[in-house]
Structure formats: C-alpha cells, structure tokens
C-alpha positions as CSV (number, residue, x, y, z in Angstrom):
1,M,0.0,0.0,0.0
2,A,1.1,3.6,-0.7
3,L,0.5,4.4,3.0
4,D,2.7,1.5,4.0
5,R,5.5,3.0,2.0
6,A,4.8,6.4,3.4
7,L,5.1,5.1,7.0
8,G,8.3,3.2,6.2
9,S,8.9,-0.5,6.1
10,P,9.2,-2.2,9.5
11,I,12.5,-3.7,10.4
12,P,11.8,-7.4,10.8
13,V,12.9,-9.3,13.9
14,P,13.5,-13.0,13.4
15,V,10.9,-15.1,15.1
16,T,11.0,-18.8,15.5
17,G,9.8,-21.6,17.7
18,A,7.9,-20.7,20.9
19,A,7.8,-17.0,20.0
20,R,6.2,-17.8,16.6
21,D,3.6,-20.0,18.4
22,A,2.9,-17.1,20.8
23,L,2.3,-14.7,17.9
24,G,0.0,-17.2,16.4
25,A,-2.1,-17.5,19.6
26,L,-2.2,-13.7,19.7
27,E,-3.5,-13.6,16.1
28,R,-6.3,-16.0,17.1
29,R,-7.2,-13.7,19.9
30,L,-7.3,-10.8,17.5
31,G,-9.3,-12.8,15.0
32,Y,-6.9,-11.8,12.3
33,A,-4.0,-13.6,10.6
34,F,-1.2,-11.3,9.3
35,A,0.1,-11.7,5.7
36,D,3.1,-9.6,6.8
37,C,4.0,-10.8,10.3
38,A,6.7,-8.1,10.6
39,L,3.9,-5.6,11.1
40,L,2.6,-7.4,14.1
41,E,6.1,-7.8,15.5
42,T,6.8,-4.0,15.1
43,A,3.4,-3.3,16.7
44,L,4.5,-5.2,19.8
45,T,8.0,-3.6,20.1
46,H,8.5,-0.9,22.6
47,G,11.2,1.7,22.0
48,S,13.3,0.3,24.8
49,A,13.7,-3.0,22.8
50,A,13.9,-1.5,19.3
51,A,17.3,-1.6,17.5
52,A,16.2,1.5,15.6
53,A,13.4,4.0,15.9
54,A,11.6,2.6,12.9
55,A,11.4,-0.8,14.6
56,S,9.3,0.5,17.5
57,Y,5.5,0.7,17.5
58,Q,5.3,4.5,17.6
59,R,4.5,5.1,13.9
60,L,1.9,2.3,13.9
61,E,0.4,3.8,17.0
62,F,0.1,7.1,15.2
63,L,-1.9,5.5,12.4
64,G,-3.9,3.2,14.7
65,D,-5.1,6.2,16.8
66,R,-6.6,7.8,13.6
67,V,-8.2,4.5,12.4
68,L,-9.8,3.9,15.9
69,A,-11.2,7.4,16.0
70,L,-12.7,7.0,12.5
71,V,-14.3,3.7,13.2
72,V,-15.7,4.6,16.6
73,S,-17.0,7.9,15.2
74,E,-19.0,5.8,12.6
75,M,-20.3,3.5,15.3
76,L,-21.4,6.5,17.4
77,L,-23.3,8.1,14.5
78,A,-25.2,4.9,13.9
79,A,-25.9,4.1,17.6
80,F,-26.9,7.6,18.7
81,P,-28.7,9.2,15.7
82,A,-30.3,12.0,17.9
83,A,-27.1,12.9,19.7
84,S,-25.6,16.4,19.3
85,E,-22.1,17.0,17.9
86,G,-20.9,17.9,21.5
87,E,-22.4,14.7,23.0
88,L,-20.8,12.6,20.2
89,A,-17.4,14.2,20.8
90,Q,-17.5,13.6,24.5
91,R,-18.5,9.9,23.9
92,L,-15.7,9.6,21.4
93,T,-13.1,11.0,23.8
94,G,-14.1,8.5,26.4
95,L,-14.0,5.5,24.0
96,I,-10.6,6.2,22.4
97,R,-8.7,7.5,25.5
98,N,-5.6,5.6,26.6
99,E,-7.3,3.9,29.5
100,T,-9.9,2.4,27.3
101,C,-7.3,1.1,24.9
102,A,-5.4,-0.3,27.8
103,D,-8.5,-2.2,29.0
104,V,-8.9,-3.7,25.5
105,A,-5.2,-4.6,25.5
106,R,-5.7,-6.4,28.9
107,A,-8.7,-8.3,27.5
108,L,-6.6,-9.4,24.6
109,D,-3.7,-10.3,27.0
110,L,-1.2,-8.2,25.0
111,G,1.0,-7.6,28.0
112,E,3.0,-10.8,27.8
113,A,3.5,-10.4,24.0
114,I,5.0,-6.9,24.2
115,R,8.8,-6.7,23.6
116,L,10.4,-4.6,26.2
117,G,14.0,-3.6,27.2
118,A,15.3,-5.0,30.4
119,G,14.7,-1.8,32.3
120,E,11.1,-1.6,31.3
121,V,10.5,-5.3,32.2
122,Q,11.9,-4.7,35.6
123,S,9.7,-1.6,36.2
124,G,6.6,-3.5,35.3
125,G,6.2,-2.2,31.8
126,R,3.9,-5.0,30.7
127,A,1.2,-3.8,33.1
128,K,1.6,0.0,32.4
129,S,-1.6,1.5,31.0
130,A,0.4,3.9,28.8
131,I,2.3,1.1,27.1
132,L,-0.7,-1.2,26.8
133,G,-2.9,1.5,25.3
134,D,-0.2,2.5,22.8
135,V,0.3,-1.1,21.7
136,C,-3.3,-1.7,21.3
137,E,-3.4,1.3,18.9
138,A,-0.3,0.1,17.1
139,I,-1.9,-3.3,16.4
140,I,-5.0,-1.5,14.9
141,G,-2.6,0.4,12.7
142,A,-0.8,-2.8,11.7
143,I,-4.0,-4.6,10.8
144,Y,-5.0,-1.6,8.7
145,L,-1.8,-1.6,6.8
146,D,-1.9,-5.4,6.4
147,G,-5.5,-5.9,5.5
148,G,-7.2,-2.6,5.1
149,I,-10.2,-1.0,6.9
150,E,-12.5,-3.9,7.1
151,P,-10.5,-6.2,9.4
152,S,-9.6,-3.1,11.5
153,R,-13.3,-2.3,11.8
154,R,-14.1,-5.9,12.8
155,L,-11.6,-5.8,15.6
156,I,-12.8,-2.4,16.9
157,E,-16.5,-3.3,16.7
158,T,-15.8,-6.5,18.6
159,H,-14.0,-4.8,21.5
160,W,-15.5,-1.3,21.5
161,R,-19.3,-1.8,20.7
162,E,-20.3,-3.2,24.1
163,R,-18.2,-0.5,25.8
164,M,-20.0,2.1,23.7
165,L,-23.5,0.8,24.4
166,A,-22.9,0.1,28.1
167,S,-21.2,3.4,28.9
168,N,-23.2,5.3,31.5
169,V,-20.6,7.9,32.4
170,S,-22.0,11.4,32.7
171,L,-21.4,13.5,29.6
172,R,-21.0,16.6,31.7
173,D,-17.6,18.3,31.7
174,A,-15.6,16.5,34.4
175,K,-13.6,19.5,35.5
176,T,-16.6,21.7,35.7
177,T,-18.5,19.1,37.7
178,L,-15.7,18.6,40.1
179,Q,-15.3,22.3,40.7
180,E,-19.0,22.7,41.4
181,W,-18.8,19.8,43.8
182,A,-15.8,21.3,45.6
183,Q,-17.5,24.6,45.9
184,G,-20.6,22.9,47.3
185,Q,-18.4,21.4,50.0
186,G,-17.0,24.7,50.8
187,L,-13.6,23.8,49.5
188,A,-11.1,25.7,47.3
189,A,-11.1,25.1,43.5
190,P,-9.3,21.9,42.4
191,G,-5.7,22.2,41.4
192,Y,-4.0,20.2,38.6
193,T,-0.3,19.2,38.3
194,I,1.4,17.5,35.4
195,I,3.1,14.4,36.9
196,A,4.7,13.1,33.7
197,R,4.9,13.9,30.0
198,S,6.2,11.2,27.7
199,G,6.1,10.2,24.0
200,P,7.2,11.8,20.8
201,D,6.2,15.3,19.9
202,H,3.5,14.1,17.4
203,A,1.8,11.9,20.0
204,P,2.6,13.1,23.5
205,H,1.2,11.4,26.6
206,F,0.4,13.3,29.9
207,E,-0.3,12.1,33.4
208,V,-1.9,14.7,35.6
209,E,-2.9,14.7,39.3
210,V,-5.9,16.6,40.7
211,Q,-5.8,17.9,44.2
212,V,-8.8,19.0,46.3
213,E,-8.5,20.2,49.9
214,N,-8.8,17.4,52.4
215,V,-9.3,14.8,49.7
216,P,-6.8,12.2,48.5
217,P,-5.6,13.1,44.9
218,T,-6.4,11.1,41.8
219,R,-4.6,10.9,38.5
220,G,-5.6,10.7,34.9
221,E,-3.8,10.1,31.6
222,G,-4.4,11.5,28.1
223,R,-2.9,12.7,24.8
224,T,-3.3,16.3,25.8
225,R,-3.0,18.1,29.1
226,R,-6.7,18.9,29.0
227,E,-7.7,15.3,28.3
228,A,-5.5,14.1,31.3
229,E,-7.1,16.7,33.5
230,Q,-10.5,15.6,32.5
231,A,-9.6,12.0,33.3
232,A,-8.1,12.9,36.7
233,A,-11.3,14.9,37.6
234,G,-13.5,12.1,36.3
235,A,-11.6,9.5,38.5
236,M,-12.2,11.7,41.6
237,L,-15.9,12.0,40.7
238,V,-16.2,8.3,40.3
239,R,-14.4,7.6,43.5
240,H,-16.8,9.8,45.5
241,G,-19.9,8.3,43.8
242,I,-20.8,11.6,42.0
243,W,-20.4,9.8,38.7
244,P,-21.1,6.2,38.0
245,G,-18.2,4.0,37.2
246,S,-16.0,1.1,38.1
247,G,-15.1,2.6,41.5
248,R,-11.4,2.6,40.6
249,A,-9.4,5.7,40.9
250,A,-5.8,6.4,40.2
C-alpha cells in the first residue's frame, strides 16, 4: 500500500519456535492472521527494545489512533442518531482514550506479548496502561496496513461496541462538575499538576494529578493536558460516587 511505503517498512525481527507460536495465539485472539508478520512484530516492540526508531510501535500507534477514531465515530453516529455533535465528541473521547485502549489490551492479553527492554521489564512495563494502550493502537494500525479498513473495523467493533453501548458515564464536563462539587463542599477550587509527560512530539502522553483540599488526589492520563485533567477529575468524581463507574481511581 502507498500508505505503508509512506510510513516506512518495519525492520523485521527473526521469530522462531515458541515466539512464533505465541504470535499465532495472539492472532487467534485478535481474530486476524497477518500476511506480513513483521507488522505485528513491530506493533509489539517498545522503544526500549527496538534496535532503531523505525522498529518500534510509535509510527503504527500514530496510524492506529486515527483508524480507531474514525471507526468509533462511525459507530457513534449509527448508535446515537439524535445525539448532538458535542455529545458525540464527548463519547468519542471516552472511548478512544488511553485507559480504554489499555483495558482492551488487557482483554486481549497483550502484555505478555510486548517486547520490552530489560529496564522496562523490571519496572513493570507489561502492566503499564500507557504502554498497553499504545500497543493496542499500534496493532490496529498494523492490521489496517496489512488488510485494510474492514479487518480493522471488525476488531474495533468486537472490542468497543459493548463498551460504547454500556457506557453510562456522565457526559458533563468532568472539571466543571468537580469544581461545582468542591464549591458545594466549601472547598477551594481543584488544582491540577502534570506528573509526567512522555512520548514523541507528534503523540505526547500526559499524566496529571488533581488535588482537592482534604481529599486524596487522583490521577488521569491523556494525549493532551486537558484530556488528562478531565480523566483525573473524572476519576475523583467516580471515587466519590458523584459519577457512576467502576469505582477505581488512580
């Protein structure tokens, strides 16, 4: 594909024996068999284990992010025909955020398949949401390059449709809602602090902590500072039962 050439050819990593069997098992979980296995291998390779920048998943992640947004947008238009543009945008943000991609990665058991450098392995990289979410998007990008939009759409619909239909998270702005709650408790306005910023310039990743007086802080992650702040505020709202959710907070 022309787009494949534009992204650059992945640098293949020899795979034999048990490693090949593990990739085959992953393909079965994905419901897709790669014609070019080097794409899958690249999608699973973290920068800490890549011999060269082109051998890591970052470029495939960049593409997969856009494919995911396109397909989920189509799903939202079909599922919510009366929804406003603002509501669709907020639903989209929740469905393509890193945390959601990481949850899908866990459901697909991607962690054990990721190729990491020794340092990342020791620091628990296989369980890090940031890495899991990135790899999930990279695999979507790899499937798109290998087989086109249809197999990409099938994977996304399989793992995102139920999440889309089951989502009962409030569509109100999380930061606004948290500020109103804090004011109602007689507390100062929430404060937000960037804890970490990682990733390349074209696809940065932020981790932000929100602090409210006399309340344990919570954290959120996102591709922009605003998205991470919204995630952190949402986590605090869920923890205090103001918004419905899983009850988990960072």
